[in-house]
MILUM-733847 format. One line per 4 residues: their letters; for each residue x, y, z of C-alpha. Coordinates in pm, whole numbers, plus 50000, padded with zeros to 5 digits. Example, Ala and Ser with C-alpha at 12.3 -4.5 7.8 and 13.67 -1.06 7.14 Angstrom:
<pts>
as> 51230/49550/50780 ~ 51367/49894/50714
</pts>
This chain:
<pts>
mhkl> 46957/27165/83326 ~ 46673/27411/83276 ~ 46740/27787/83257 ~ 46429/27920/83433
tviv> 46285/27877/83782 ~ 45936/28011/83852 ~ 45904/28095/84222 ~ 45540/28095/84339
taee> 45475/28230/84689 ~ 45156/28124/84863 ~ 45019/28245/85194 ~ 44654/28159/85237
sadd> 44442/28071/84932 ~ 44441/27723/84779 ~ 44200/27841/84507 ~ 44436/28122/84406
lkis> 44742/27898/84412 ~ 44565/27653/84183 ~ 44514/27929/83923 ~ 44888/27995/83911
leal> 44994/27631/83906 ~ 44742/27535/83637 ~ 44877/27817/83420 ~ 45229/27678/83461
cdqt> 45112/27327/83379 ~ 44957/27456/83054 ~ 45284/27599/82916 ~ 45385/27508/82561
vedf> 45731/27403/82687 ~ 45839/27205/82992 ~ 46202/27309/83036 ~ 46159/27515/83355
yvti> 46130/27446/83725 ~ 45848/27550/83959 ~ 45939/27625/84322 ~ 45636/27668/84548
vlsp> 45713/27845/84876 ~ 45444/27830/85142 ~ 45412/28061/85437 ~ 45472/27888/85774
nade> 45112/27988/85850 ~ 44974/27801/85545 ~ 44678/27577/85626 ~ 44643/27205/85547
elrd> 44435/27267/85233 ~ 44706/27487/85084 ~ 44979/27236/85171 ~ 44783/26943/85029
lang> 44727/27127/84702 ~ 45095/27219/84663 ~ 45211/26867/84748 ~ 44962/26723/84501
ycde> 45112/26917/84212 ~ 45465/26823/84318 ~ 45370/26454/84324 ~ 45217/26476/83976
yvgf> 45459/26698/83785 ~ 45833/26664/83731 ~ 46026/26979/83815 ~ 45776/27100/84079
svht> 45898/27131/84440 ~ 45740/27268/84756 ~ 45907/27436/85053 ~ 45806/27625/85366
apap> 45952/27971/85423 ~ 46130/28036/85753 ~ 45905/28335/85829 ~ 45570/28476/85712
gipa> 45552/28731/85432 ~ 45629/28744/85061 ~ 45983/28888/85103 ~ 46085/28603/85335
srnf> 45943/28345/85094 ~ 46118/28495/84794 ~ 46450/28533/84971 ~ 46436/28172/85085
algv> 46357/28055/84730 ~ 46657/28242/84593 ~ 46878/28022/84809 ~ 46718/27711/84658
aete> 46704/27810/84289 ~ 46999/27703/84074 ~ 46894/27830/83732 ~ 47016/28126/83526
lvlf> 46675/28300/83528 ~ 46409/28350/83796 ~ 46048/28472/83785 ~ 45854/28563/84100
mleg> 45478/28497/84102 ~ 45214/28553/84368 ~ 44939/28304/84430 ~ 44651/28386/84197
dyvn> 44863/28543/83924 ~ 44846/28393/83577 ~ 45075/28357/83276 ~ 44960/28280/82923
pdfa> 45054/27938/82776 ~ 45335/28086/82563 ~ 45498/28270/82854 ~ 45789/28034/82930
eeil> 45858/27964/82562 ~ 45870/28334/82475 ~ 46084/28421/82776 ~ 46339/28149/82706
kaae> 46352/28244/82338 ~ 46413/28612/82425 ~ 46681/28516/82678 ~ 46865/28309/82417
etka> 46841/28570/82141 ~ 46914/28887/82340 ~ 47120/28767/82639 ~ 46935/29039/82834
diic> 46959/29050/83213 ~ 46593/29141/83266 ~ 46300/29047/83041 ~ 45978/29253/83045
prly> 45653/29086/82929 ~ 45314/29242/82868 ~ 45118/29301/83187 ~ 44747/29238/83215
vsge> 44565/29369/83521 ~ 44233/29226/83638 ~ 44036/29248/83958 ~ 43730/29441/84073
nepy> 43804/29716/83822 ~ 43782/29706/83445 ~ 44056/29466/83320 ~ 44318/29617/83092
ylpt> 44669/29584/82955 ~ 44900/29828/83132 ~ 44999/30074/82856 ~ 45347/30156/82988
adll> 45434/29789/83036 ~ 45308/29722/82684 ~ 45545/29985/82548 ~ 45838/29806/82708
atvp> 45718/29465/82588 ~ 45762/29575/82225 ~ 46117/29709/82267 ~ 46406/29466/82195
kidr> 46654/29683/82389 ~ 46520/29910/82664 ~ 46713/30216/82778 ~ 46746/30232/83157
fdaa> 46606/30588/83160 ~ 46312/30507/82933 ~ 46004/30694/83058 ~ 45792/30378/83039
llht> 46039/30194/83261 ~ 46031/30474/83517 ~ 45651/30443/83520 ~ 45656/30066/83576
lnvp> 45916/30021/83848 ~ 45684/29828/84076 ~ 45494/29600/83837 ~ 45529/29221/83856
grvf> 45612/28968/83587 ~ 45970/29054/83503 ~ 46226/28777/83467 ~ 46569/28838/83626
kkkf> 46906/28678/83581 ~ 46982/28523/83916 ~ 47342/28647/83901 ~ 47239/28983/84049
fdly> 47101/28815/84359 ~ 47412/28598/84396 ~ 47686/28850/84317 ~ 47545/29134/84527
slrf> 47363/28932/84795 ~ 47052/29114/84672 ~ 46733/29031/84860 ~ 46377/29162/84882
pear> 46337/29418/85165 ~ 46087/29357/85442 ~ 45916/29693/85368 ~ 45693/29542/85102
mfgd> 45530/29851/84953 ~ 45815/29906/84705 ~ 46008/29582/84746 ~ 45988/29485/84378
aevl> 46091/29835/84275 ~ 46392/29830/84510 ~ 46522/29513/84344 ~ 46460/29642/83991
kfcv> 46619/29979/84068 ~ 46933/29815/84204 ~ 46972/29588/83901 ~ 46899/29854/83638
yhcd> 47040/30174/83781 ~ 47325/30053/84001 ~ 47438/29742/83812 ~ 47354/29863/83461
aslt> 47149/29555/83378 ~ 47037/29519/83017 ~ 46663/29493/82947 ~ 46453/29360/82665
gvag> 46080/29333/82600 ~ 45886/29031/82484 ~ 45532/29094/82365 ~ 45435/28728/82328
avyd> 45459/28664/82703 ~ 45169/28793/82913 ~ 45170/28813/83291 ~ 44830/28861/83451
dkng> 44831/29033/83789 ~ 44500/28857/83831 ~ 44383/28985/84165 ~ 44469/29348/84102
vfar> 44563/29597/84370 ~ 44234/29589/84561 ~ 44112/29232/84535 ~ 44243/29119/84872
gfrr> 44324/29449/85032 ~ 44678/29507/85151 ~ 44791/29148/85181 ~ 44952/29159/84838
rgep> 45134/29487/84879 ~ 45172/29553/85252 ~ 44997/29811/85464 ~ 45129/30167/85445
dges> 45280/30292/85769 ~ 45548/30533/85881 ~ 45831/30285/85825 ~ 45714/30203/85474
lraa> 45660/30571/85398 ~ 46015/30660/85499 ~ 46152/30366/85300 ~ 45957/30481/84993
iaff> 46083/30839/85027 ~ 46442/30714/85056 ~ 46388/30491/84752 ~ 46261/30771/84529
ddll> 46513/31027/84654 ~ 46785/30783/84551 ~ 46613/30729/84217 ~ 46605/31105/84151
stvr> 46976/31131/84236 ~ 47053/30842/84002 ~ 46856/30995/83714 ~ 47019/31332/83770
agie> 47367/31175/83773 ~ 47285/30989/83452 ~ 47179/31312/83280 ~ 47495/31489/83394
ddtg> 47710/31202/83267 ~ 47536/31201/82928 ~ 47517/31578/82869 ~ 47778/31729/83097
gfdg> 47522/31936/83289 ~ 47180/31944/83455 ~ 46915/32215/83406 ~ 46637/32065/83618
deft> 46368/32060/83351 ~ 46493/31761/83152 ~ 46216/31528/83037 ~ 46359/31220/83209
ygta> 46396/31400/83542 ~ 46045/31541/83512 ~ 45916/31190/83445 ~ 46094/31062/83756
ldvy> 45926/31338/83960 ~ 45588/31235/83821 ~ 45653/30874/83915 ~ 45759/30979/84265
fdal> 45443/31184/84310 ~ 45218/30915/84164 ~ 45368/30635/84375 ~ 45328/30824/84703
tdgf> 44976/30922/84604 ~ 44878/30570/84508 ~ 45055/30397/84794 ~ 45003/30628/85087
yryf> 44790/30937/85041 ~ 44499/30720/84938 ~ 44551/30517/85257 ~ 44535/30823/85478
wflt> 44377/30652/85778 ~ 44660/30401/85817 ~ 44909/30680/85890 ~ 44982/30876/86207
dddi> 44967/31256/86215 ~ 45349/31267/86203 ~ 45342/31046/85894 ~ 45085/31275/85732
vllr> 45301/31582/85797 ~ 45601/31404/85646 ~ 45392/31305/85346 ~ 45272/31658/85288
etfe> 45626/31798/85320 ~ 45743/31542/85065 ~ 45469/31637/84820 ~ 45563/32004/84859
kita> 45930/31919/84798 ~ 45846/31723/84482 ~ 45606/31980/84335 ~ 45854/32263/84401
emtk> 46087/32097/84150 ~ 45818/32059/83885 ~ 45737/32293/83601 ~ 45401/32470/83611
errd> 45279/32253/83323 ~ 45350/31935/83519 ~ 45187/32074/83835 ~ 44874/32167/83638
klas> 44864/31820/83484 ~ 44891/31655/83825 ~ 44616/31876/83965 ~ 44393/31758/83682
tfad> 44492/31392/83712 ~ 44432/31385/84087 ~ 44135/31620/84097 ~ 43945/31369/84311
lhfp> 44208/31390/84583 ~ 44217/31769/84577 ~ 44592/31826/84578 ~ 44778/31981/84740
amyt> 44695/31778/85049 ~ 44390/31918/85225 ~ 44469/31801/85574 ~ 44766/31786/85808
srad> 44605/31559/86069 ~ 44347/31283/86096 ~ 44132/31501/86322 ~ 44113/31774/86055
aaal> 44008/31520/85794 ~ 43741/31377/86025 ~ 43604/31725/86097 ~ 43588/31831/85729
pmvs> 43497/31524/85522 ~ 43396/31539/85157 ~ 43124/31275/85197 ~ 42922/31141/85490
llid> 42826/30774/85451 ~ 42523/30647/85643 ~ 42496/30269/85685 ~ 42144/30177/85579
fdda> 42131/29797/85625 ~ 42142/29543/85909 ~ 42378/29281/85765 ~ 42654/29287/86030
erlp> 42834/28989/85874 ~ 42896/29175/85549 ~ 42976/29510/85708 ~ 43350/29441/85766
alve> 43424/29388/85395 ~ 43241/29709/85305 ~ 43424/29913/85570 ~ 43765/29780/85467
slyi> 43691/29870/85105 ~ 43616/30228/85211 ~ 43949/30268/85385 ~ 44150/30144/85087
grlp> 43947/30347/84838 ~ 44093/30626/84631 ~ 43905/30897/84823 ~ 44001/30881/85192
ffel> 43814/31188/85314 ~ 43485/31053/85440 ~ 43303/31006/85767 ~ 43108/30691/85847
flpe> 42784/30689/86047 ~ 42660/30361/86196 ~ 42361/30280/86417 ~ 42449/30129/86754
rakv> 42316/29788/86645 ~ 42569/29771/86360 ~ 42878/29850/86570 ~ 42932/29480/86637
glpe> 43018/29433/86269 ~ 43274/29714/86259 ~ 43634/29586/86222 ~ 43824/29631/86547
rwkd> 44091/29860/86409 ~ 43835/30117/86293 ~ 43620/30130/86607 ~ 43813/30423/86752
cenv> 43900/30590/86423 ~ 43838/30964/86418 ~ 43597/30949/86122 ~ 43362/30682/86264
rvlp> 43039/30804/86427 ~ 42818/30557/86615 ~ 42471/30693/86700 ~ 42171/30548/86885
dknf> 41938/30329/86681 ~ 41639/30550/86754 ~ 41609/30836/86503 ~ 41948/30732/86359
faaa> 41903/30883/86014 ~ 41767/31217/86136 ~ 42053/31250/86385 ~ 42315/31144/86128
raaa> 42195/31389/85865 ~ 42196/31669/86120 ~ 42553/31588/86225 ~ 42692/31517/85877
agvv> 42961/31759/85759 ~ 42992/31625/85402 ~ 42760/31527/85119 ~ 42521/31268/85268
lnvr> 42507/30926/85098 ~ 42297/30634/85223 ~ 42481/30302/85179 ~ 42215/30038/85124
dpsp> 42426/29770/84952 ~ 42656/29583/85197 ~ 42892/29455/84927 ~ 43245/29608/84912
ldpk> 43259/29946/84742 ~ 43451/29969/84417 ~ 43747/30203/84483 ~ 43664/30423/84186
ilse> 43311/30521/84284 ~ 43368/30785/84554 ~ 43666/30912/84357 ~ 43457/30969/84045
lstv> 43170/31113/84245 ~ 43393/31376/84406 ~ 43469/31538/84070 ~ 43106/31557/83953
rapk> 42964/31907/83928 ~ 42599/31862/84019 ~ 42347/31968/84285 ~ 42390/31780/84611
tvyq> 42034/31654/84578 ~ 42132/31420/84291 ~ 42445/31273/84450 ~ 42253/30986/84610
ylfa> 42112/30890/84270 ~ 42457/30907/84108 ~ 42610/30701/84389 ~ 42344/30430/84362
skrk> 42359/30416/83981 ~ 42740/30384/83981 ~ 42720/30100/84233 ~ 42454/29924/84029
ktsa> 42659/29955/83712 ~ 42970/29818/83885 ~ 42775/29528/84037 ~ 42647/29431/83693
ktfl> 43000/29424/83551 ~ 43122/29212/83841 ~ 42833/28969/83794 ~ 42909/28926/83424
kkkg> 43279/28873/83489 ~ 43202/28601/83746 ~ 42982/28432/83484 ~ 43278/28418/83249
mglr> 43164/28706/83030 ~ 43436/28949/83133 ~ 43743/29032/82927 ~ 44048/28812/82939
</pts>
């Protein structure tokens, strides 16, 4: 009987699922199972593809989850898997040909409960190996309070011993924003799981954070925000208790605790503050109060470092309500094209960008292309077609930028632009040049000339 089951969840893209399955077919060893779990909403093309692989390859099986969503699919697969080790993949993710061989070798040699490979991230942004995950991949025995581990709580690719899921009835929570982290935290900090790294195995989070919007990670909302706060509060308590057990006391400025505070701050920033317009005013107040609570525990050096790291977001939080943010935007974006079919993708990319404080001006003729959920958003301004640009510039409260390219906006562009110290008259040039540069990189990557 094989030791490893690879669980691949698939919701909507046959092309993405094929990437993952082909990678598993190209492994240098064959002693592992592949369990494909389809969403109940999966279309015929996705089902045909999955069934085709199961017909052709021994050890492949396909199932339909009882409910939509990645957590439901994974939890169902855990009831089916019978191996010692499990790996959870998302459709579109990739593993290098040596992945299974290296994982199984590390499991045999170290007997570790959790195995951490290298992590490669690719998507719209520049592809790169995640430095903190790389640090763990080179360590044969990882301490549970290692700073690199605290910084990579929510990354994919780790292989777990299934015993944790069986012994403790452990399952992935429905609040998906930190679902992976919740499972890892329980295993490592509450069950004292042993960890090892394996540099020869590479997991590619191929689609990155932004490639398909929130579908891969879940939309931030009040429920997810409260779940995240509870998660990190528990993590801080666990780290503090560990320090007290090891040293007999707690001063509050220990490196490990400071690192945990940084991770808390970074995760809320990355997962929620950036997605400002998906939250209610009550959520925003809670978020700001949480940031204030976290920063109050930090040393001045750490606060200064965070202010520098997140200069584009202008911490501490500028606004306490959506109306305030709409009234005092950093940039005013004027839609300067008539392609209504491509407008939705552009608008969605703005709302999941790293800089949420913008206002969006559209001519009346373009309103038909505006996604439904943003039509009544406080920062959307629809003006008559006649004299649109003159009226928009007169009403704009931020730096005016004409958006002439209807393709989705790279999430880094407005963020980088907000930290530039230059006359407002050159911002349009900088904006256009950054978009052109990003478009060129994307074109080359699609032609196979990007990094791998």
